[in-house]
N, C-alpha and C positions, 0 to 999 in steps of 0.2 A: 346699535345694530338694527338694520331695517329688514333683514331677510325674513321672508315668510316661513313660518314653522309648520310642518306637517306631522301630525301624530300617526305613527306607523301602526296599523291595526288598532287604532285608538292609542291610548297611553299604555301600550302593551308591556312596558317595563314595570308598571305600577298596578296593573289589573289584568285579568285574563284576556288575552288577545281576541279581537273581533267579537267582543260581547258588549252589551249595553253598558256594563260597568266601566269598560275601557273607554267607550265613547263619551260617557258622562264625565269620567275623570279627565279626559282630554279637554272637554269643553269647560272644565272648571278653571283652566288657564286662559286668561282673557286674550292672550296674544295668539292663541291657536286659530288659524284661518282655514286650515284644511285638515281633513282626516282621510287617511288611506285605509282601504279595506279590501277584502277578497270575496269574490262571489262565485258560487257554484249553483247547481240546480238540484232540488230534491227529486225524488222518484216521480212526483207528479208534475215536474217542470217549473216549480216555484223558485225564484232566485233567493238563495240563502247566503248568509255571511259566515264563511269558514275558509281557512287557508289550505290545510292539507287535503289530499285526495281521499284520505281515510279518516275515520273518526277517532282512531286509537290514541293519538297524542293529546288532544285537547278536550275530549269528552269522555263520559262514562261508557260510551258505546264502542263498537268495533266494526270494521268493515268499510267498504267504499261508501262515500257520502251519498252518491246517486242511487244507492239501493234502498234508501229509506224515505218514507213520506214525511211531510212537515209535522204531522201528528206524532209520529215515532220520534222524530228529532226533538220535538218540544219536551219529551219526557226524559231526555238525557241531560246530565249535569255537565256544563261547559266551564265551570269555575273552580271546582274543588281541586283539580290537578294543580292549580296555581297557588291556592291557599284555602284553608278551611273557611276563611272569612268570606270567600266568594262562592261558597257552596250554594247551588240552586240557580246559578246563572244559566241561561239557555243559549242555544244557537239561534241568533235572531234572523228574522226575515229581512231582506233588503228593504222592503216597504216600511218596516218598523224603524229602521235606521234613517231612512229619508224623512219620515215624519218627525223623528226626534231631533234632527239636525237642521231642518229647514229654517232659514232666517238667522241661523247662528254661525254655521261654517259650511264650507263646500266639501264635496266628496271626490276623492280619486278612487274610482271603482276599478279594481283589477279583475279582469275576467280570467279565471283559472281554467282555461281550456287549451287544448292542443290536439291537433289532428282530428277535430270534430268530436271530441269526447262528450260535449254537451250540445247536441244539435238544437238550434233555435235559441240558445241562450242570449245571443246578441239581440235578437228581436224582443225577447221578453224584457230585458233590461232597458232597452230604448223605449219600449212602450210604457214601462213603469215611470220612466223619467218624464215623458210627455204627460202622462196621467197626473203626475204631481206638479207639472209645470216647472220642472227643474232642468230642462234640456239645455239651458244656457249657463247653469251654475254648477256643472259637473264635468269631469273629464273621465273618459273610459280608456283604460290602459291595458296592455297585455304584452307578453313575450311573443304571442302568436300573431304573426302579421296577417294571416288570413282572417282572423277574428276582427282585426282593425279594418280590413277591407270590407268585411260584411257590414260593420257598423256604418262605414261611410256610404255604402250602397243604400242603407236604410234611411239615413238622414245626413244632411249637410250642416246641421245646426249643433249637434253634440260634438264637443272637442274630443279628439282621440290622441293617444300618446303611446309611443313604443317604449317598452322596458328592455334594457340591455345592460350587460356587464362589460361590454367592449365599446370602443369608439373608433371604428374603421374610418378611413378617409372618405368613404362613400356615405357616411351617416346622414349628412344634411340632405343629400339626394334621395336616400332611402325614405326619409321622413316625408319629403315632398311627394314622392311617388305614392305614399300611403295616404296622403291628404291629412297628415298628422301635424299638429302644431305644438306638441308637448313631448319632451324627452325625459324619461325616468332612468337614471343611470347610476351605477355603483359609484360611491363618492370618491373612491381612489382614482377614478378616471377623469375627474373634473379638473381642468386646467384653465388658465387664463385664455389660452388659444381656443379651447373648445367653447368657452362662454362667449368670446368675441364672435366666433363664427355663427353660433346659434342665435345670438341676439341680432346679428345682421340679417338673419333669415326669418326673424319673428318667432323663433322657437322658445317656449318656456322650458326651463331645465329644473328638474328636481333631483337632488343627490340623496341616495339611500345607502345604507341605513346608518346614520351618524349618531353614535352613542357616546363618543369621547368629546369632552369639552374642548380640548386643544384642537381636534379636527374641526369642530364647529367654528372655532376662531379662524382657522386657516381658510376654510371655505368662505366664510363671511367676508374675508379680506379680498377674495378674488372678485366677487361681484355682489352688490347689495340686493340684486333681484334673484339670485340663486335660491331656490326653495330647499330648505334643509329638513329632511325626513328623519325622525328619531323615535325610538321607543320611550324616551325619557324627556318629556317636555319640562320637567323640573330642572334638568341639567341645562337646557336651553335658557331657562329663566335666569340662571346664574350670569349669563352674558348680557342680559338686558340692563 
């Protein structure tokens, strides 16, 4: 099986999601080529890695993520909710994750923004990628089409991708209009016809979130270039 494997929020089935523990665990699997993660902004405008709009589910804190400074966030426990073995894990800065993964795997950075919730987030992330000279080794994705347009206005070099749970007939045209060359789509929507169309347009496709081994097998049989995003890289390893 040749399909690229993407660790969803790191190896989030094996360690607390979007933490350095999850990213390090993902990188312990030699076949992991990509890690997907989520970015929001702290109160001071620093890109941080966390999925939910509030701290309640995955940290010892509570309330909207953007209400807290990086100093305040650093004092919160982002691992104990998953297991006592991960007590003390922090909410990482995007910069920390870039430094930890450079040269080992690429990142799919999802911007958790909608309706301008984090003004300037696109610019801060793009600037950080250029600062680390990673503008060609990363893809920025989002459900928010305006965020993707903003990234494209800022740079023509960083790849962008649309996240969607549906596959309307206009999808290829929508991606072209956004200047996006990457599609992140719910795995149940992946068909041979979709892959044929996207490949003909030069669009890379990632299927999320595939945690069942039989589903991985089915998807791999559709197209060897389809990226398979999973919480459990160890299950993917069973197929190799």
